[in-house]
C-alpha positions in Angstrom: 18.9 32.7 45.7 19.7 31.3 42.3 19.1 33.0 39.0 18.1 31.5 35.7 16.7 32.5 32.3 13.5 31.3 30.9 12.4 32.0 27.3 9.0 33.6 27.0 7.9 33.6 23.3 11.6 33.2 22.4 12.7 36.3 24.3 15.1 35.7 27.2 13.8 37.2 30.5 15.7 37.0 33.7 13.7 35.3 36.5 15.7 34.8 39.7 13.8 32.2 41.7 14.2 30.8 45.2 16.5 27.9 45.5 14.8 24.6 44.8 11.9 26.1 43.0 10.4 24.0 40.2 11.0 25.2 36.7 7.9 26.1 34.7 7.4 23.5 31.9 4.8 23.5 29.1 2.0 21.0 29.6 0.6 21.0 26.1 0.2 17.5 24.6 0.6 16.3 21.1 3.3 16.7 18.5 5.3 20.0 18.2 3.4 22.6 16.1 4.7 25.9 14.7 2.7 28.9 13.9 3.3 28.3 10.2 1.8 24.9 10.5 -1.2 26.2 12.4 -1.9 28.9 9.8 -1.5 26.4 7.0 -4.0 24.0 8.6 -6.4 26.8 9.1 -6.1 27.9 5.5 -7.1 24.4 4.4 -9.7 23.5 7.0 -11.2 26.7 8.4 -15.0 26.6 7.8 -15.2 30.4 7.6 -12.7 30.5 4.7 -14.5 27.7 2.9 -17.8 29.6 3.3 -16.3 32.8 1.9 -14.7 30.9 -1.1 -18.1 29.5 -1.9 -19.7 32.9 -1.6 -17.1 34.2 -4.1 -17.9 31.5 -6.6 -21.6 32.3 -6.2 -20.8 36.0 -6.9 -18.7 34.9 -9.9 -21.9 33.5 -11.4 -23.4 37.0 -11.6 -21.1 37.8 -14.6 -22.4 35.0 -16.9 -25.9 35.7 -15.6 -25.6 39.3 -16.7 -23.9 38.4 -20.0 -26.7 36.0 -20.9 -28.7 39.1 -21.8 -26.7 39.2 -25.0 -27.6 35.7 -26.0 -30.7 34.4 -27.6 -33.3 32.2 -26.0 -34.6 29.2 -27.9 -37.7 27.3 -26.9 -39.2 24.2 -28.4 -42.8 23.2 -27.8 -45.0 20.4 -29.1 -48.1 18.4 -28.6 -49.4 15.0 -29.7 -52.8 13.5 -29.1 -55.8 11.7 -30.4 -59.1 13.3 -31.3 -62.5 11.8 -31.9 -65.8 13.4 -32.6 -69.3 12.0 -33.3 -72.1 13.9 -35.0 -75.7 12.5 -34.7 -78.5 14.0 -36.7 -82.2 13.3 -37.3 -83.1 13.0 -41.0 -86.3 12.8 -43.1 -86.4 11.9 -46.8 -89.2 12.6 -49.3 -90.3 9.3 -50.7 -93.7 10.2 -52.2 -95.8 13.2 -53.2 -99.4 11.8 -54.0 -101.9 12.4 -52.7 -99.7 14.1 -50.0 -96.0 14.3 -49.4 -94.6 11.2 -47.8 -91.4 11.4 -45.7 -89.3 8.7 -44.3 -87.6 9.6 -41.0 -84.2 8.3 -39.9 -81.0 9.0 -38.0 -77.5 9.6 -39.2 -74.2 9.3 -37.3 -70.8 10.8 -38.4 -67.6 9.8 -36.6 -64.4 11.7 -37.2 -61.0 10.7 -35.7 -57.5 12.1 -36.0 -54.0 12.2 -34.4 -53.1 15.9 -34.4 -49.4 16.8 -33.9 -47.9 20.2 -33.5 -44.3 21.4 -33.0 -43.0 24.9 -32.7 -39.5 26.4 -32.2 -39.1 30.0 -31.2 -35.9 32.1 -31.1 -35.7 35.5 -29.4 -32.6 37.6 -29.8 -32.3 40.8 -27.7 -31.0 43.7 -29.8 -31.1 46.6 -27.4 -32.3 46.7 -23.8 -31.7 50.3 -22.9 -28.1 49.6 -21.9 -29.3 47.2 -19.2 -27.0 44.3 -20.1 -23.9 46.4 -20.3 -24.7 48.0 -16.9 -25.5 44.7 -15.3 -22.3 43.1 -16.6 -20.3 46.0 -15.2 -22.1 45.8 -11.9 -21.5 42.0 -11.7 -17.8 42.4 -12.4 -17.4 45.1 -9.7 -19.2 42.8 -7.2 -16.8 40.0 -8.1 -13.8 42.3 -7.4 -15.4 43.3 -4.1 -16.0 39.6 -3.2 -12.3 38.8 -4.0 -11.2 41.6 -1.7 -13.7 40.4 1.0 -12.1 36.9 0.7 -8.7 38.4 1.4 -10.2 40.3 4.4 -11.7 37.0 5.7 -8.4 35.2 5.1 -6.6 37.9 7.2 -9.2 37.8 9.9 -8.9 34.0 10.2 -5.1 34.2 10.3 -5.2 37.0 12.9 -7.6 34.9 15.0 -5.3 31.9 14.7 -2.3 33.9 15.7 -4.2 35.2 18.8 -5.4 31.7 19.6 -1.8 30.3 19.2 -0.3 33.0 21.3 -3.1 32.6 23.9 -2.3 28.9 24.3 1.4 29.6 24.9 0.5 32.5 27.2 -1.9 30.4 29.3 0.6 27.4 29.3 3.4 29.6 30.6 1.1 31.4 33.2 0.0 27.9 34.4 3.6 26.9 34.7 4.4 30.1 36.8 1.3 29.5 38.9 2.3 25.9 39.6 5.8 27.0 40.4 4.4 29.5 42.8 2.2 26.9 44.4 5.3 24.7 44.9 7.2 27.5 46.5 4.3 28.4 48.8 3.9 24.7 49.8 7.5 24.7 51.0 7.0 28.1 52.6 4.1 26.7 54.6 6.0 23.7 55.7 8.9 25.9 56.8 6.5 28.2 58.7 4.9 25.2 60.5 8.4 24.0 61.5 9.2 27.5 62.9 5.8 27.5 64.7 6.5 24.1 66.2 9.8 25.4 67.8 8.1 28.6 69.0 9.9 31.0 66.6 6.6 32.4 65.2 3.0 32.6 66.0 0.0 30.8 64.6 -0.9 34.0 62.7 2.1 33.5 60.4 1.0 29.9 59.7 -2.5 31.1 58.8 -1.0 33.7 56.5 1.0 31.1 54.7 -2.0 28.8 54.5 -4.1 31.6 52.9 -1.4 32.4 50.4 -1.2 28.7 49.4 -5.0 28.5 49.0 -4.9 31.5 46.7 -2.1 29.9 44.7 -4.2 26.7 44.3 -7.1 28.8 43.1 -4.8 30.6 40.6 -3.6 27.2 39.3 -7.2 26.0 38.8 -8.2 29.2 37.0 -5.0 29.0 34.8 -5.9 25.4 33.9 -9.4 26.4 32.9 -8.1 29.3 30.8 -5.7 26.9 29.0 -8.5 24.5 28.2 -10.6 27.3 26.8 -7.7 28.5 24.7 -7.1 24.9 23.3 -10.7 24.6 22.3 -10.7 27.9 20.6 -7.5 26.8 18.8 -9.2 23.7 17.6 -12.2 25.6 16.4 -10.0 27.8 14.2 -7.4 25.3 13.0 -9.3 22.0 13.1 -7.0 20.2 15.5 -5.8 20.6 19.1 -2.4 22.3 19.6 0.7 20.3 20.3 3.8 21.6 22.1 3.7 25.0 20.4 6.9 26.7 19.4 6.9 30.3 20.7 6.7 32.7 17.7 8.7 35.9 17.2 7.0 39.3 16.5 6.3 39.6 12.7 8.8 41.7 10.7 6.8 44.6 9.3 7.3 46.3 5.9 6.6 49.7 7.5 8.8 51.6 9.9 6.5 54.3 11.3 2.9 54.9 12.4 2.2 57.2 9.5 3.5 54.7 7.0 1.3 52.0 8.5 -1.7 54.3 8.3 -1.1 55.2 4.6 -0.5 51.5 3.8 -3.8 50.6 5.5 -5.7 53.2 3.5 -4.2 51.9 0.2 -4.1 48.1 0.7 -6.6 47.0 3.4 -8.9 44.6 1.7 -12.0 45.9 3.6 -11.3 49.3 2.0 -10.8 47.8 -1.4 -14.0 45.8 -1.1 -15.9 48.9 0.0 -14.7 50.8 -3.0 -15.7 48.1 -5.5 -19.0 47.8 -3.8 -19.5 51.6 -4.2 -18.7 51.2 -7.9 -21.3 48.4 -8.2 -23.9 50.6 -6.6 -23.2 53.3 -9.2 -23.8 50.7 -11.9 -27.0 49.7 -10.1 -28.3 53.3 -10.7 -27.6 52.9 -14.4 -29.4 49.5 -14.4 -32.4 51.2 -12.8 -32.4 54.0 -15.4 -32.4 51.4 -18.2 -36.0 50.6 -17.3 -37.0 54.0 -18.8 -35.5 53.2 -22.3 -36.9 51.3 -25.2 -36.3 47.6 -25.7 -35.7 46.1 -29.2 -35.7 42.4 -30.0 -35.9 40.0 -32.9 -38.2 37.0 -32.8 -38.2 34.1 -35.3 -40.5 31.1 -35.1 -41.4 28.1 -37.1 -44.2 25.6 -36.7 -45.7 22.5 -38.2 -49.1 20.9 -37.7 -50.3 17.6 -38.9 -53.8 16.3 -39.1 -55.3 19.5 -37.6 -58.6 19.2 -39.3 -58.7 15.7 -40.7 -56.6 12.7 -41.7 -53.9 13.4 -44.2 -53.7 17.2 -43.8 -50.8 19.3 -42.5 -49.7 22.9 -42.1 -46.3 24.5 -41.9 -45.3 28.0 -41.4 -42.9 30.5 -39.8 -42.4 34.2 -39.0 -39.6 36.7 -38.3 -40.6 39.7 -36.3 -38.9 42.8 -35.0 -40.3 44.0 -31.8 -39.9 47.5 -30.2 -41.2 48.2 -26.7 -41.3 51.8 -25.5 -42.2 52.1 -21.8 -44.6 55.1 -21.3 -45.8 54.5 -17.7 -45.3 51.5 -15.5 -47.1 52.6 -12.3 -44.0 54.5 -11.0 -42.1 51.4 -9.9 -39.2 52.2 -12.2 -38.8 55.6 -10.6 -38.9 54.2 -7.1 -36.2 51.7 -8.1 -34.0 54.6 -9.3 -34.5 56.5 -6.1 -33.6 53.4 -4.1 -30.5 52.8 -6.1 -29.3 56.3 -5.5 -29.8 55.9 -1.8 -27.8 52.7 -1.8 -25.1 54.5 -3.7 -24.9 57.1 -1.0 -24.8 54.3 1.6 -21.9 52.7 -0.2 -20.0 56.0 -0.3 -20.5 56.3 3.5 -19.3 52.7 3.9 -16.0 53.5 2.1 -15.4 56.5 4.5 -16.3 54.3 7.5 -13.9 51.6 6.4 -11.1 54.0 5.8 -11.5 55.5 9.2 -11.7 52.1 10.8 -8.5 50.8 9.2 -6.7 54.1 9.9 -7.5 53.8 13.6 -6.6 50.1 13.6 -3.2 50.7 12.1 -2.3 53.7 14.3 -3.7 52.2 17.5 -1.9 48.9 16.9 1.3 50.7 16.2 1.1 52.7 19.4 0.3 49.5 21.3 3.3 47.8 19.6 5.6 50.6 20.8 4.1 50.5 24.3 4.4 46.7 24.6 8.1 47.0 23.7 8.6 49.5 26.4 6.6 47.5 28.8 8.8 44.4 28.2 11.9 46.4 29.1 10.4 48.0 32.3 8.7 44.8 33.4 12.0 42.9 33.0 13.6 45.4 35.3 10.7 45.0 37.7 11.2 41.2 37.8 14.8 41.7 38.7 14.0 44.2 41.4 11.2 42.0 42.8 13.6 39.0 42.9 16.2 41.0 44.8 13.5 42.3 47.1 12.2 38.8 47.8 15.8 37.6 48.5 16.3 40.4 50.9 13.0 40.0 52.6 13.7 36.3 53.2 17.1 37.1 54.7 15.5 39.8 56.9 12.8 37.3 58.0 15.6 35.0 59.3 17.0 37.6 61.6 13.5 38.7 62.7 13.2 42.1 61.1 10.5 41.0 58.6 7.4 38.8 59.0 6.1 35.8 57.1 3.5 38.1 55.5 6.3 40.3 54.1 7.9 37.3 52.5 4.5 36.2 51.0 3.8 39.6 49.7 7.2 39.8 48.1 6.7 36.4 46.5 3.3 37.5 45.1 4.8 40.7 43.6 7.5 38.6 41.8 4.8 36.3 40.4 2.7 39.2 39.3 5.6 40.7 37.4 6.4 37.4 35.8 2.9 36.9 34.6 2.7 40.5 33.4 5.9 39.9 31.3 4.3 36.9 29.7 1.3 39.0 28.8 3.5 41.9 27.6 5.3 39.6 25.1 2.0 38.1 23.9 0.7 41.6 23.3 3.9 42.4 21.3 3.4 39.4 19.1 -0.3 40.0 18.6 0.2 43.7 17.8 2.8 43.0 15.1 0.3 40.7 13.3 -2.6 43.1 13.9 -0.6 45.8 12.1 0.2 43.4 9.2 -3.6 42.7 8.9 -4.4 46.4 9.0 -2.1 47.2 6.1 -3.2 44.2 4.1 -0.1 42.1 4.5 -1.4 39.1 6.4 -2.3 36.9 3.5 -1.2 33.4 2.6 1.2 34.9 0.0 2.8 37.4 2.4 3.2 34.8 5.1 4.7 32.3 2.6 2.7 29.4 3.9 3.5 26.0 2.5 0.1 25.3 1.0 -1.6 25.0 -2.3 -3.1 28.4 -2.6 -6.8 28.8 -3.6 -6.9 30.5 -7.0 -9.8 32.9 -6.9 -9.6 33.5 -10.6 -9.8 29.9 -11.8 -13.5 29.4 -11.3 -14.3 32.8 -12.7 -12.4 32.0 -15.9 -14.2 28.7 -16.2 -17.7 30.2 -16.0 -17.4 33.7 -17.3 -18.5 32.8 -20.8 -20.2 29.5 -20.0 -23.5 29.0 -21.7 -24.0 25.5 -20.5 -23.0 23.3 -17.5 -24.1 22.9 -13.9 -20.7 23.6 -12.3 -19.1 20.2 -11.7 -16.3 20.8 -14.3 -15.8 24.4 -13.1 -15.4 23.2 -9.5 -13.0 20.6 -10.5 -10.9 23.0 -12.6 -10.8 25.4 -9.6 -9.6 22.6 -7.3 -12.9 22.4 -5.4 -14.2 19.1 -4.0 -18.0 18.4 -4.3 -18.4 19.3 -0.6 -16.8 22.7 -1.2 -13.4 22.0 0.4 -10.0 22.2 -1.3 -9.3 19.0 -3.1 -5.8 18.5 -1.6 -7.2 18.7 1.9 -7.3 15.6 4.1 -11.1 15.3 4.4 -10.8 13.5 7.8 -9.5 16.8 9.2 -12.4 18.9 8.1 -15.1 17.5 10.4 -14.7 16.7 14.1 
């Protein structure tokens, strides 16, 4: 027996193997890639993040939409045309009176033409709308704050998925290497068994047992290869490119040192909780908006007009008016009261959502912490199990030589060693994943917290550009916010966005 150390996720684990066994080697293709690089590429290329950024910009537009209620509306209307009218009339003229009146009959024809032109400009200035504009503006701002928090939540979810995909690729690569190593060992075991059978030392039963174990190993290799390909495709979906020779990551250093601290941090900082609280505030504003429909509306309207040739050539009329208008709703069919009741129900729904999110992140933080502690303990115990299984395999092989153990005993011992090695790979993967899951639960898995080498998306830049905008279709605002016409970040290599 010879012993050696292999590094699973950067953690040294003793794996004594049979002499001559092949060393597990990663089979991933492509240039080396670190977790930081994978997260940075996902930050720039992930379609889910791009979708959420665009959704935030659309939500930002709710603020200028609401504030437009303070501004006047100005309309200009006009008309131009040609008019023509013809009047035909039968006539009779008295031309004599003796001995009887004599009339001369005839026909007359009157043609009137004109080119009437009209122009009118109207300005309407809201003065008071029952508080609706104030309430709608406050609601729109709270929705923006909620959308910003939701963008952070999406960012964290994408990063956590990338970490899981990254770790899964490494896990499946190392499991495949272990399975291939096991296949090589069993192939040599089968050959040795056949040699023993040929000289009459063992029976055909032992050969069949070795063949069955090798067939199972071949199956495990095929399954491991399939799992690795699935993991690579999932990685590409999230990051935008296939993984290279991935560098094993370490568990993330956490800013909390206990389960209770993690739970309290999650309640205070988790972006899903923050988003739910702002959404609840927006729902309260929606109740005020609904109540404003019961209050009077005051506006000022000014207009001016000009008409030329309205009745005939050479005539014109000009005029204007300034009116104050007060509208007091008395009864509107009950729709406004229904809207109030609906808004109150949605406020209650939003309150329940806050409680649900708080309970969810509390459970996520505490459960992930317990899983982190358990995975650390599992690594220690499984490492001891690997050492014990390696010693047991060595002893079983020696006992087989002297005839006190069978070929089946050796094969079983080899399988136990493989199982413990695979379990250790999975334990370390669980440790890494749980550390990042806790960071996500406490709101510390953002691009800023991770210190990624990227140009960060400024979720305030677009808002500042459009908050008071009274004109513009968005091209300048997008450019100021670093957004390309297709919605991606301008510094992104566009060839990496689409497959």
